[in-house]
PyMOL Python script that loads the backbone (N, CA, C, O; Angstrom):
from pymol import cmd

cmd.read_pdbstr("""\
ATOM      1  N   UNK A   1      -6.266 -13.480  17.799  1.00  0.00           N
ATOM      2  CA  UNK A   1      -5.462 -13.255  16.622  1.00  0.00           C
ATOM      3  C   UNK A   1      -6.256 -13.744  15.407  1.00  0.00           C
ATOM      4  O   UNK A   1      -6.827 -14.835  15.417  1.00  0.00           O
ATOM      5  N   UNK A   2      -6.278 -12.931  14.385  1.00  0.00           N
ATOM      6  CA  UNK A   2      -7.007 -13.261  13.165  1.00  0.00           C
ATOM      7  C   UNK A   2      -6.273 -14.359  12.400  1.00  0.00           C
ATOM      8  O   UNK A   2      -5.047 -14.341  12.297  1.00  0.00           O
ATOM      9  N   UNK A   3      -7.030 -15.311  11.866  1.00  0.00           N
ATOM     10  CA  UNK A   3      -6.457 -16.348  11.021  1.00  0.00           C
ATOM     11  C   UNK A   3      -6.683 -15.963   9.565  1.00  0.00           C
ATOM     12  O   UNK A   3      -7.797 -15.623   9.166  1.00  0.00           O
ATOM     13  N   UNK A   4      -5.617 -16.020   8.780  1.00  0.00           N
ATOM     14  CA  UNK A   4      -5.709 -15.671   7.366  1.00  0.00           C
ATOM     15  C   UNK A   4      -5.955 -16.931   6.553  1.00  0.00           C
ATOM     16  O   UNK A   4      -5.209 -17.906   6.651  1.00  0.00           O
ATOM     17  N   UNK A   5      -7.013 -16.898   5.749  1.00  0.00           N
ATOM     18  CA  UNK A   5      -7.390 -18.070   4.970  1.00  0.00           C
ATOM     19  C   UNK A   5      -7.419 -17.694   3.502  1.00  0.00           C
ATOM     20  O   UNK A   5      -8.155 -16.772   3.151  1.00  0.00           O
ATOM     21  N   UNK A   6      -6.681 -18.333   2.630  1.00  0.00           N
ATOM     22  CA  UNK A   6      -5.908 -19.547   2.853  1.00  0.00           C
ATOM     23  C   UNK A   6      -4.533 -19.324   3.470  1.00  0.00           C
ATOM     24  O   UNK A   6      -3.882 -20.293   3.863  1.00  0.00           O
ATOM     25  N   UNK A   7      -4.069 -18.079   3.569  1.00  0.00           N
ATOM     26  CA  UNK A   7      -2.769 -17.825   4.178  1.00  0.00           C
ATOM     27  C   UNK A   7      -1.590 -18.134   3.281  1.00  0.00           C
ATOM     28  O   UNK A   7      -0.485 -18.388   3.762  1.00  0.00           O
ATOM     29  N   UNK A   8      -1.820 -18.115   1.982  1.00  0.00           N
ATOM     30  CA  UNK A   8      -0.761 -18.402   1.020  1.00  0.00           C
ATOM     31  C   UNK A   8       0.231 -17.249   0.950  1.00  0.00           C
ATOM     32  O   UNK A   8      -0.181 -16.106   0.756  1.00  0.00           O
ATOM     33  N   UNK A   9       1.531 -17.515   1.104  1.00  0.00           N
ATOM     34  CA  UNK A   9       2.527 -16.437   0.980  1.00  0.00           C
ATOM     35  C   UNK A   9       2.586 -15.893  -0.443  1.00  0.00           C
ATOM     36  O   UNK A   9       2.433 -16.636  -1.413  1.00  0.00           O
ATOM     37  N   UNK A  10       2.804 -14.615  -0.550  1.00  0.00           N
ATOM     38  CA  UNK A  10       2.911 -13.957  -1.854  1.00  0.00           C
ATOM     39  C   UNK A  10       3.979 -14.618  -2.714  1.00  0.00           C
ATOM     40  O   UNK A  10       3.809 -14.743  -3.927  1.00  0.00           O
ATOM     41  N   UNK A  11       5.074 -15.039  -2.099  1.00  0.00           N
ATOM     42  CA  UNK A  11       6.170 -15.653  -2.836  1.00  0.00           C
ATOM     43  C   UNK A  11       5.796 -16.951  -3.528  1.00  0.00           C
ATOM     44  O   UNK A  11       6.499 -17.405  -4.430  1.00  0.00           O
ATOM     45  N   UNK A  12       4.681 -17.550  -3.104  1.00  0.00           N
ATOM     46  CA  UNK A  12       4.230 -18.807  -3.720  1.00  0.00           C
ATOM     47  C   UNK A  12       3.008 -18.615  -4.607  1.00  0.00           C
ATOM     48  O   UNK A  12       2.549 -19.568  -5.236  1.00  0.00           O
ATOM     49  N   UNK A  13       2.471 -17.392  -4.668  1.00  0.00           N
ATOM     50  CA  UNK A  13       1.184 -17.216  -5.333  1.00  0.00           C
ATOM     51  C   UNK A  13       1.160 -16.202  -6.461  1.00  0.00           C
ATOM     52  O   UNK A  13       0.114 -15.991  -7.076  1.00  0.00           O
ATOM     53  N   UNK A  14       2.283 -15.573  -6.742  1.00  0.00           N
ATOM     54  CA  UNK A  14       2.253 -14.511  -7.749  1.00  0.00           C
ATOM     55  C   UNK A  14       3.538 -14.505  -8.560  1.00  0.00           C
ATOM     56  O   UNK A  14       4.582 -14.967  -8.100  1.00  0.00           O
ATOM     57  N   UNK A  15       3.446 -13.972  -9.776  1.00  0.00           N
ATOM     58  CA  UNK A  15       4.643 -13.768 -10.578  1.00  0.00           C
ATOM     59  C   UNK A  15       5.428 -12.610  -9.956  1.00  0.00           C
ATOM     60  O   UNK A  15       4.910 -11.899  -9.095  1.00  0.00           O
ATOM     61  N   UNK A  16       6.654 -12.426 -10.387  1.00  0.00           N
ATOM     62  CA  UNK A  16       7.463 -11.324  -9.866  1.00  0.00           C
ATOM     63  C   UNK A  16       6.801  -9.973 -10.107  1.00  0.00           C
ATOM     64  O   UNK A  16       6.798  -9.120  -9.220  1.00  0.00           O
ATOM     65  N   UNK A  17       6.240  -9.767 -11.301  1.00  0.00           N
ATOM     66  CA  UNK A  17       5.590  -8.492 -11.619  1.00  0.00           C
ATOM     67  C   UNK A  17       4.349  -8.275 -10.753  1.00  0.00           C
ATOM     68  O   UNK A  17       4.119  -7.173 -10.256  1.00  0.00           O
ATOM     69  N   UNK A  18       3.545  -9.337 -10.574  1.00  0.00           N
ATOM     70  CA  UNK A  18       2.361  -9.226  -9.718  1.00  0.00           C
ATOM     71  C   UNK A  18       2.770  -8.937  -8.277  1.00  0.00           C
ATOM     72  O   UNK A  18       2.175  -8.086  -7.616  1.00  0.00           O
ATOM     73  N   UNK A  19       3.786  -9.647  -7.796  1.00  0.00           N
ATOM     74  CA  UNK A  19       4.249  -9.461  -6.420  1.00  0.00           C
ATOM     75  C   UNK A  19       4.743  -8.043  -6.193  1.00  0.00           C
ATOM     76  O   UNK A  19       4.462  -7.444  -5.154  1.00  0.00           O
ATOM     77  N   UNK A  20       5.470  -7.507  -7.147  1.00  0.00           N
ATOM     78  CA  UNK A  20       5.973  -6.137  -7.024  1.00  0.00           C
ATOM     79  C   UNK A  20       4.825  -5.147  -6.920  1.00  0.00           C
ATOM     80  O   UNK A  20       4.865  -4.240  -6.089  1.00  0.00           O
ATOM     81  N   UNK A  21       3.811  -5.305  -7.744  1.00  0.00           N
ATOM     82  CA  UNK A  21       2.650  -4.408  -7.708  1.00  0.00           C
ATOM     83  C   UNK A  21       1.901  -4.533  -6.379  1.00  0.00           C
ATOM     84  O   UNK A  21       1.472  -3.526  -5.816  1.00  0.00           O
ATOM     85  N   UNK A  22       1.743  -5.735  -5.884  1.00  0.00           N
ATOM     86  CA  UNK A  22       1.037  -5.966  -4.619  1.00  0.00           C
ATOM     87  C   UNK A  22       1.805  -5.338  -3.461  1.00  0.00           C
ATOM     88  O   UNK A  22       1.217  -4.638  -2.636  1.00  0.00           O
ATOM     89  N   UNK A  23       3.100  -5.578  -3.393  1.00  0.00           N
ATOM     90  CA  UNK A  23       3.914  -5.023  -2.306  1.00  0.00           C
ATOM     91  C   UNK A  23       3.956  -3.499  -2.394  1.00  0.00           C
ATOM     92  O   UNK A  23       3.902  -2.823  -1.367  1.00  0.00           O
ATOM     93  N   UNK A  24       4.051  -2.956  -3.587  1.00  0.00           N
ATOM     94  CA  UNK A  24       4.055  -1.497  -3.742  1.00  0.00           C
ATOM     95  C   UNK A  24       2.751  -0.896  -3.221  1.00  0.00           C
ATOM     96  O   UNK A  24       2.773   0.124  -2.531  1.00  0.00           O
ATOM     97  N   UNK A  25       1.629  -1.512  -3.540  1.00  0.00           N
ATOM     98  CA  UNK A  25       0.337  -1.016  -3.056  1.00  0.00           C
ATOM     99  C   UNK A  25       0.221  -1.130  -1.544  1.00  0.00           C
ATOM    100  O   UNK A  25      -0.315  -0.229  -0.899  1.00  0.00           O
ATOM    101  N   UNK A  26       0.715  -2.224  -0.968  1.00  0.00           N
ATOM    102  CA  UNK A  26       0.689  -2.376   0.484  1.00  0.00           C
ATOM    103  C   UNK A  26       1.595  -1.352   1.164  1.00  0.00           C
ATOM    104  O   UNK A  26       1.243  -0.798   2.205  1.00  0.00           O
ATOM    105  N   UNK A  27       2.754  -1.105   0.576  1.00  0.00           N
ATOM    106  CA  UNK A  27       3.681  -0.113   1.138  1.00  0.00           C
ATOM    107  C   UNK A  27       3.041   1.273   1.127  1.00  0.00           C
ATOM    108  O   UNK A  27       3.210   2.035   2.079  1.00  0.00           O
ATOM    109  N   UNK A  28       2.317   1.604   0.078  1.00  0.00           N
ATOM    110  CA  UNK A  28       1.615   2.892   0.030  1.00  0.00           C
ATOM    111  C   UNK A  28       0.521   2.944   1.089  1.00  0.00           C
ATOM    112  O   UNK A  28       0.325   3.974   1.735  1.00  0.00           O
ATOM    113  N   UNK A  29      -0.187   1.842   1.265  1.00  0.00           N
ATOM    114  CA  UNK A  29      -1.301   1.814   2.214  1.00  0.00           C
ATOM    115  C   UNK A  29      -0.827   1.953   3.660  1.00  0.00           C
ATOM    116  O   UNK A  29      -1.500   2.605   4.458  1.00  0.00           O
ATOM    117  N   UNK A  30       0.311   1.360   4.017  1.00  0.00           N
ATOM    118  CA  UNK A  30       0.734   1.428   5.420  1.00  0.00           C
ATOM    119  C   UNK A  30       1.230   2.810   5.809  1.00  0.00           C
ATOM    120  O   UNK A  30       1.356   3.107   6.996  1.00  0.00           O
ATOM    121  N   UNK A  31       1.511   3.658   4.828  1.00  0.00           N
ATOM    122  CA  UNK A  31       1.919   5.032   5.154  1.00  0.00           C
ATOM    123  C   UNK A  31       0.821   5.763   5.913  1.00  0.00           C
ATOM    124  O   UNK A  31       1.097   6.716   6.641  1.00  0.00           O
ATOM    125  N   UNK A  32      -0.421   5.324   5.748  1.00  0.00           N
ATOM    126  CA  UNK A  32      -1.569   5.976   6.383  1.00  0.00           C
ATOM    127  C   UNK A  32      -1.884   5.387   7.753  1.00  0.00           C
ATOM    128  O   UNK A  32      -2.777   5.885   8.439  1.00  0.00           O
ATOM    129  N   UNK A  33      -1.181   4.351   8.165  1.00  0.00           N
ATOM    130  CA  UNK A  33      -1.445   3.730   9.461  1.00  0.00           C
ATOM    131  C   UNK A  33      -1.107   4.684  10.601  1.00  0.00           C
ATOM    132  O   UNK A  33      -0.174   5.480  10.500  1.00  0.00           O
ATOM    133  N   UNK A  34      -1.866   4.598  11.673  1.00  0.00           N
ATOM    134  CA  UNK A  34      -1.620   5.408  12.859  1.00  0.00           C
ATOM    135  C   UNK A  34      -0.354   4.905  13.547  1.00  0.00           C
ATOM    136  O   UNK A  34      -0.211   3.702  13.768  1.00  0.00           O
ATOM    137  N   UNK A  35       0.547   5.792  13.880  1.00  0.00           N
ATOM    138  CA  UNK A  35       1.806   5.393  14.517  1.00  0.00           C
ATOM    139  C   UNK A  35       1.711   5.394  16.036  1.00  0.00           C
ATOM    140  O   UNK A  35       2.688   5.064  16.709  1.00  0.00           O
ATOM    141  N   UNK A  36       0.559   5.759  16.592  1.00  0.00           N
ATOM    142  CA  UNK A  36       0.394   5.763  18.049  1.00  0.00           C
ATOM    143  C   UNK A  36       0.624   4.352  18.582  1.00  0.00           C
ATOM    144  O   UNK A  36       0.053   3.383  18.081  1.00  0.00           O
ATOM    145  N   UNK A  37       1.461   4.254  19.595  1.00  0.00           N
ATOM    146  CA  UNK A  37       1.752   2.969  20.207  1.00  0.00           C
ATOM    147  C   UNK A  37       2.869   2.196  19.531  1.00  0.00           C
ATOM    148  O   UNK A  37       3.276   1.147  20.031  1.00  0.00           O
ATOM    149  N   UNK A  38       3.372   2.680  18.419  1.00  0.00           N
ATOM    150  CA  UNK A  38       4.471   2.021  17.712  1.00  0.00           C
ATOM    151  C   UNK A  38       5.811   2.472  18.290  1.00  0.00           C
ATOM    152  O   UNK A  38       5.919   3.570  18.835  1.00  0.00           O
ATOM    153  N   UNK A  39       6.819   1.630  18.171  1.00  0.00           N
ATOM    154  CA  UNK A  39       8.154   1.995  18.625  1.00  0.00           C
ATOM    155  C   UNK A  39       8.695   3.092  17.723  1.00  0.00           C
ATOM    156  O   UNK A  39       8.726   2.927  16.504  1.00  0.00           O
ATOM    157  N   UNK A  40       9.121   4.204  18.299  1.00  0.00           N
ATOM    158  CA  UNK A  40       9.736   5.248  17.475  1.00  0.00           C
ATOM    159  C   UNK A  40      11.041   4.737  16.857  1.00  0.00           C
ATOM    160  O   UNK A  40      11.794   4.005  17.500  1.00  0.00           O
ATOM    161  N   UNK A  41      11.297   5.120  15.633  1.00  0.00           N
ATOM    162  CA  UNK A  41      12.492   4.661  14.932  1.00  0.00           C
ATOM    163  C   UNK A  41      13.764   5.076  15.672  1.00  0.00           C
ATOM    164  O   UNK A  41      14.787   4.399  15.579  1.00  0.00           O
ATOM    165  N   UNK A  42      13.699   6.177  16.399  1.00  0.00           N
ATOM    166  CA  UNK A  42      14.864   6.628  17.166  1.00  0.00           C
ATOM    167  C   UNK A  42      15.270   5.604  18.228  1.00  0.00           C
ATOM    168  O   UNK A  42      16.442   5.521  18.594  1.00  0.00           O
ATOM    169  N   UNK A  43      14.309   4.828  18.719  1.00  0.00           N
ATOM    170  CA  UNK A  43      14.621   3.779  19.699  1.00  0.00           C
ATOM    171  C   UNK A  43      15.219   2.542  19.023  1.00  0.00           C
ATOM    172  O   UNK A  43      15.880   1.733  19.674  1.00  0.00           O
ATOM    173  N   UNK A  44      14.992   2.404  17.758  1.00  0.00           N
ATOM    174  CA  UNK A  44      15.456   1.237  17.015  1.00  0.00           C
ATOM    175  C   UNK A  44      16.872   1.440  16.475  1.00  0.00           C
ATOM    176  O   UNK A  44      17.662   0.498  16.414  1.00  0.00           O
ATOM    177  N   UNK A  45      17.181   2.661  16.088  1.00  0.00           N
ATOM    178  CA  UNK A  45      18.482   2.978  15.497  1.00  0.00           C
ATOM    179  C   UNK A  45      19.492   3.238  16.609  1.00  0.00           C
ATOM    180  O   UNK A  45      19.196   3.948  17.570  1.00  0.00           O
ATOM    181  N   UNK A  46      20.671   2.669  16.476  1.00  0.00           N
ATOM    182  CA  UNK A  46      21.730   2.899  17.454  1.00  0.00           C
ATOM    183  C   UNK A  46      22.075   4.388  17.499  1.00  0.00           C
ATOM    184  O   UNK A  46      22.193   5.031  16.456  1.00  0.00           O
ATOM    185  N   UNK A  47      22.237   4.936  18.705  1.00  0.00           N
ATOM    186  CA  UNK A  47      22.482   6.369  18.849  1.00  0.00           C
ATOM    187  C   UNK A  47      23.816   6.815  18.250  1.00  0.00           C
ATOM    188  O   UNK A  47      23.994   7.999  17.965  1.00  0.00           O
ATOM    189  N   UNK A  48      24.759   5.879  18.056  1.00  0.00           N
ATOM    190  CA  UNK A  48      26.052   6.255  17.484  1.00  0.00           C
ATOM    191  C   UNK A  48      26.123   6.020  15.974  1.00  0.00           C
ATOM    192  O   UNK A  48      27.203   6.086  15.387  1.00  0.00           O
ATOM    193  N   UNK A  49      24.985   5.748  15.348  1.00  0.00           N
ATOM    194  CA  UNK A  49      24.943   5.491  13.907  1.00  0.00           C
ATOM    195  C   UNK A  49      24.804   6.823  13.165  1.00  0.00           C
ATOM    196  O   UNK A  49      23.744   7.445  13.229  1.00  0.00           O
ATOM    197  N   UNK A  50      25.857   7.279  12.459  1.00  0.00           N
ATOM    198  CA  UNK A  50      25.787   8.583  11.789  1.00  0.00           C
ATOM    199  C   UNK A  50      24.686   8.665  10.739  1.00  0.00           C
ATOM    200  O   UNK A  50      24.018   9.692  10.622  1.00  0.00           O
ATOM    201  N   UNK A  51      24.491   7.600   9.978  1.00  0.00           N
ATOM    202  CA  UNK A  51      23.432   7.628   8.969  1.00  0.00           C
ATOM    203  C   UNK A  51      22.071   7.694   9.648  1.00  0.00           C
ATOM    204  O   UNK A  51      21.189   8.433   9.210  1.00  0.00           O
ATOM    205  N   UNK A  52      21.903   6.930  10.710  1.00  0.00           N
ATOM    206  CA  UNK A  52      20.644   6.966  11.454  1.00  0.00           C
ATOM    207  C   UNK A  52      20.343   8.353  11.988  1.00  0.00           C
ATOM    208  O   UNK A  52      19.211   8.824  11.879  1.00  0.00           O
ATOM    209  N   UNK A  53      21.346   9.019  12.567  1.00  0.00           N
ATOM    210  CA  UNK A  53      21.154  10.390  13.079  1.00  0.00           C
ATOM    211  C   UNK A  53      20.789  11.342  11.944  1.00  0.00           C
ATOM    212  O   UNK A  53      19.931  12.210  12.109  1.00  0.00           O
ATOM    213  N   UNK A  54      21.439  11.180  10.792  1.00  0.00           N
ATOM    214  CA  UNK A  54      21.145  12.049   9.643  1.00  0.00           C
ATOM    215  C   UNK A  54      19.707  11.828   9.151  1.00  0.00           C
ATOM    216  O   UNK A  54      18.996  12.785   8.846  1.00  0.00           O
ATOM    217  N   UNK A  55      19.292  10.572   9.078  1.00  0.00           N
ATOM    218  CA  UNK A  55      17.925  10.269   8.639  1.00  0.00           C
ATOM    219  C   UNK A  55      16.901  10.838   9.622  1.00  0.00           C
ATOM    220  O   UNK A  55      15.903  11.430   9.212  1.00  0.00           O
ATOM    221  N   UNK A  56      17.153  10.655  10.918  1.00  0.00           N
ATOM    222  CA  UNK A  56      16.229  11.189  11.922  1.00  0.00           C
ATOM    223  C   UNK A  56      16.146  12.707  11.856  1.00  0.00           C
ATOM    224  O   UNK A  56      15.063  13.278  11.990  1.00  0.00           O
ATOM    225  N   UNK A  57      17.275  13.359  11.652  1.00  0.00           N
ATOM    226  CA  UNK A  57      17.301  14.827  11.590  1.00  0.00           C
ATOM    227  C   UNK A  57      16.566  15.359  10.368  1.00  0.00           C
ATOM    228  O   UNK A  57      16.074  16.487  10.385  1.00  0.00           O
ATOM    229  N   UNK A  58      16.487  14.561   9.309  1.00  0.00           N
ATOM    230  CA  UNK A  58      15.848  15.027   8.081  1.00  0.00           C
ATOM    231  C   UNK A  58      14.391  14.571   7.948  1.00  0.00           C
ATOM    232  O   UNK A  58      13.748  14.850   6.936  1.00  0.00           O
ATOM    233  N   UNK A  59      13.871  13.879   8.952  1.00  0.00           N
ATOM    234  CA  UNK A  59      12.501  13.375   8.908  1.00  0.00           C
ATOM    235  C   UNK A  59      11.510  14.494   9.194  1.00  0.00           C
ATOM    236  O   UNK A  59      11.599  15.165  10.222  1.00  0.00           O
ATOM    237  N   UNK A  60      10.569  14.691   8.283  1.00  0.00           N
ATOM    238  CA  UNK A  60       9.575  15.746   8.452  1.00  0.00           C
ATOM    239  C   UNK A  60       8.356  15.282   9.243  1.00  0.00           C
ATOM    240  O   UNK A  60       7.784  16.066  10.000  1.00  0.00           O
ATOM    241  N   UNK A  61       7.948  14.025   9.083  1.00  0.00           N
ATOM    242  CA  UNK A  61       6.817  13.499   9.849  1.00  0.00           C
ATOM    243  C   UNK A  61       6.954  11.981   9.971  1.00  0.00           C
ATOM    244  O   UNK A  61       7.622  11.331   9.166  1.00  0.00           O
ATOM    245  N   UNK A  62       6.305  11.438  10.995  1.00  0.00           N
ATOM    246  CA  UNK A  62       6.394  10.010  11.244  1.00  0.00           C
ATOM    247  C   UNK A  62       5.408   9.247  10.369  1.00  0.00           C
ATOM    248  O   UNK A  62       4.282   9.691  10.144  1.00  0.00           O
ATOM    249  N   UNK A  63       5.847   8.100   9.885  1.00  0.00           N
ATOM    250  CA  UNK A  63       4.983   7.171   9.164  1.00  0.00           C
ATOM    251  C   UNK A  63       5.282   5.775   9.685  1.00  0.00           C
ATOM    252  O   UNK A  63       6.333   5.537  10.279  1.00  0.00           O
ATOM    253  N   UNK A  64       4.364   4.864   9.461  1.00  0.00           N
ATOM    254  CA  UNK A  64       4.552   3.492   9.873  1.00  0.00           C
ATOM    255  C   UNK A  64       5.489   2.795   8.889  1.00  0.00           C
ATOM    256  O   UNK A  64       5.280   2.869   7.678  1.00  0.00           O
ATOM    257  N   UNK A  65       6.511   2.124   9.397  1.00  0.00           N
ATOM    258  CA  UNK A  65       7.415   1.318   8.580  1.00  0.00           C
ATOM    259  C   UNK A  65       7.246  -0.140   8.970  1.00  0.00           C
ATOM    260  O   UNK A  65       7.155  -0.452  10.158  1.00  0.00           O
ATOM    261  N   UNK A  66       7.203  -1.027   8.007  1.00  0.00           N
ATOM    262  CA  UNK A  66       7.037  -2.444   8.312  1.00  0.00           C
ATOM    263  C   UNK A  66       8.288  -3.011   8.966  1.00  0.00           C
ATOM    264  O   UNK A  66       8.187  -3.677   9.996  1.00  0.00           O
ATOM    265  N   UNK A  67       9.440  -2.770   8.408  1.00  0.00           N
ATOM    266  CA  UNK A  67      10.689  -3.205   9.013  1.00  0.00           C
ATOM    267  C   UNK A  67      11.183  -4.570   8.559  1.00  0.00           C
ATOM    268  O   UNK A  67      12.361  -4.883   8.733  1.00  0.00           O
ATOM    269  N   UNK A  68      10.308  -5.390   7.978  1.00  0.00           N
ATOM    270  CA  UNK A  68      10.713  -6.711   7.497  1.00  0.00           C
ATOM    271  C   UNK A  68       9.819  -7.107   6.324  1.00  0.00           C
ATOM    272  O   UNK A  68       9.278  -8.212   6.281  1.00  0.00           O
ATOM    273  N   UNK A  69       9.679  -6.201   5.392  1.00  0.00           N
ATOM    274  CA  UNK A  69       8.757  -6.409   4.273  1.00  0.00           C
ATOM    275  C   UNK A  69       9.419  -7.223   3.171  1.00  0.00           C
ATOM    276  O   UNK A  69      10.351  -6.761   2.512  1.00  0.00           O
ATOM    277  N   UNK A  70       8.926  -8.431   2.984  1.00  0.00           N
ATOM    278  CA  UNK A  70       9.364  -9.297   1.891  1.00  0.00           C
ATOM    279  C   UNK A  70       8.223 -10.224   1.525  1.00  0.00           C
ATOM    280  O   UNK A  70       7.194 -10.243   2.200  1.00  0.00           O
ATOM    281  N   UNK A  71       8.399 -10.992   0.461  1.00  0.00           N
ATOM    282  CA  UNK A  71       7.301 -11.767  -0.122  1.00  0.00           C
ATOM    283  C   UNK A  71       6.724 -12.850   0.777  1.00  0.00           C
ATOM    284  O   UNK A  71       5.620 -13.327   0.515  1.00  0.00           O
ATOM    285  N   UNK A  72       7.425 -13.252   1.818  1.00  0.00           N
ATOM    286  CA  UNK A  72       6.883 -14.276   2.706  1.00  0.00           C
ATOM    287  C   UNK A  72       6.245 -13.663   3.956  1.00  0.00           C
ATOM    288  O   UNK A  72       5.770 -14.396   4.823  1.00  0.00           O
ATOM    289  N   UNK A  73       6.229 -12.333   4.061  1.00  0.00           N
ATOM    290  CA  UNK A  73       5.489 -11.640   5.113  1.00  0.00           C
ATOM    291  C   UNK A  73       4.252 -10.951   4.541  1.00  0.00           C
ATOM    292  O   UNK A  73       3.703 -10.029   5.145  1.00  0.00           O
ATOM    293  N   UNK A  74       3.830 -11.409   3.383  1.00  0.00           N
ATOM    294  CA  UNK A  74       2.587 -10.951   2.756  1.00  0.00           C
ATOM    295  C   UNK A  74       1.779 -12.207   2.464  1.00  0.00           C
ATOM    296  O   UNK A  74       2.201 -13.054   1.678  1.00  0.00           O
ATOM    297  N   UNK A  75       0.603 -12.328   3.104  1.00  0.00           N
ATOM    298  CA  UNK A  75      -0.223 -13.524   2.962  1.00  0.00           C
ATOM    299  C   UNK A  75      -1.577 -13.179   2.364  1.00  0.00           C
ATOM    300  O   UNK A  75      -2.135 -12.109   2.607  1.00  0.00           O
ATOM    301  N   UNK A  76      -2.093 -14.124   1.569  1.00  0.00           N
ATOM    302  CA  UNK A  76      -3.433 -13.955   0.985  1.00  0.00           C
ATOM    303  C   UNK A  76      -4.483 -14.265   2.044  1.00  0.00           C
ATOM    304  O   UNK A  76      -4.392 -15.259   2.765  1.00  0.00           O
ATOM    305  N   UNK A  77      -5.477 -13.394   2.118  1.00  0.00           N
ATOM    306  CA  UNK A  77      -6.639 -13.602   2.993  1.00  0.00           C
ATOM    307  C   UNK A  77      -7.869 -13.340   2.138  1.00  0.00           C
ATOM    308  O   UNK A  77      -8.265 -12.192   1.937  1.00  0.00           O
ATOM    309  N   UNK A  78      -8.465 -14.406   1.640  1.00  0.00           N
ATOM    310  CA  UNK A  78      -9.572 -14.252   0.700  1.00  0.00           C
ATOM    311  C   UNK A  78      -9.056 -13.629  -0.579  1.00  0.00           C
ATOM    312  O   UNK A  78      -8.181 -14.188  -1.239  1.00  0.00           O
ATOM    313  N   UNK A  79      -9.589 -12.481  -0.929  1.00  0.00           N
ATOM    314  CA  UNK A  79      -9.184 -11.783  -2.148  1.00  0.00           C
ATOM    315  C   UNK A  79      -8.199 -10.650  -1.875  1.00  0.00           C
ATOM    316  O   UNK A  79      -7.824  -9.927  -2.798  1.00  0.00           O
ATOM    317  N   UNK A  80      -7.774 -10.484  -0.625  1.00  0.00           N
ATOM    318  CA  UNK A  80      -6.850  -9.397  -0.323  1.00  0.00           C
ATOM    319  C   UNK A  80      -5.539  -9.939   0.223  1.00  0.00           C
ATOM    320  O   UNK A  80      -5.436 -11.101   0.617  1.00  0.00           O
ATOM    321  N   UNK A  81      -4.543  -9.064   0.233  1.00  0.00           N
ATOM    322  CA  UNK A  81      -3.222  -9.399   0.752  1.00  0.00           C
ATOM    323  C   UNK A  81      -2.998  -8.659   2.058  1.00  0.00           C
ATOM    324  O   UNK A  81      -3.364  -7.491   2.189  1.00  0.00           O
ATOM    325  N   UNK A  82      -2.385  -9.351   3.040  1.00  0.00           N
ATOM    326  CA  UNK A  82      -2.205  -8.810   4.380  1.00  0.00           C
ATOM    327  C   UNK A  82      -0.738  -8.889   4.769  1.00  0.00           C
ATOM    328  O   UNK A  82      -0.085  -9.908   4.547  1.00  0.00           O
ATOM    329  N   UNK A  83      -0.218  -7.807   5.353  1.00  0.00           N
ATOM    330  CA  UNK A  83       1.142  -7.810   5.875  1.00  0.00           C
ATOM    331  C   UNK A  83       1.160  -8.450   7.249  1.00  0.00           C
ATOM    332  O   UNK A  83       0.271  -8.207   8.066  1.00  0.00           O
ATOM    333  N   UNK A  84       2.173  -9.271   7.506  1.00  0.00           N
ATOM    334  CA  UNK A  84       2.349  -9.869   8.829  1.00  0.00           C
ATOM    335  C   UNK A  84       3.759  -9.576   9.326  1.00  0.00           C
ATOM    336  O   UNK A  84       4.607  -9.112   8.564  1.00  0.00           O
ATOM    337  N   UNK A  85       4.006  -9.845  10.594  1.00  0.00           N
ATOM    338  CA  UNK A  85       5.322  -9.792  11.213  1.00  0.00           C
ATOM    339  C   UNK A  85       6.061  -8.470  10.961  1.00  0.00           C
ATOM    340  O   UNK A  85       7.093  -8.457  10.290  1.00  0.00           O
ATOM    341  N   UNK A  86       5.540  -7.363  11.494  1.00  0.00           N
ATOM    342  CA  UNK A  86       6.136  -6.065  11.196  1.00  0.00           C
ATOM    343  C   UNK A  86       7.399  -5.707  11.955  1.00  0.00           C
ATOM    344  O   UNK A  86       7.846  -4.564  11.867  1.00  0.00           O
ATOM    345  N   UNK A  87       7.989  -6.624  12.690  1.00  0.00           N
ATOM    346  CA  UNK A  87       9.193  -6.292  13.475  1.00  0.00           C
ATOM    347  C   UNK A  87      10.353  -5.916  12.586  1.00  0.00           C
ATOM    348  O   UNK A  87      11.437  -5.609  13.083  1.00  0.00           O
TER     349      UNK A  87
END
""", "prot")
cmd.dss("prot")
cmd.show_as("cartoon", "prot")
cmd.util.cbc("prot")
cmd.orient("prot")
């Protein structure tokens, strides 16, 4: 497992405006991640959830979703920011 140095959480290292820009850029970047081996969203959403069924029916292609994206799941590693804990 890679160790992030210094591992400072975004919530402790940036202003709100900076944090928003960083998270937005990371969210755009993860759209390009390979979804092979990832849990399909259909397995995550309850089968009796009407909104979930509607969202699945309207999905044109699969993309990677973090699932728990917030300022304490973004850590500094050198000069870059890294997403952790994608559950």
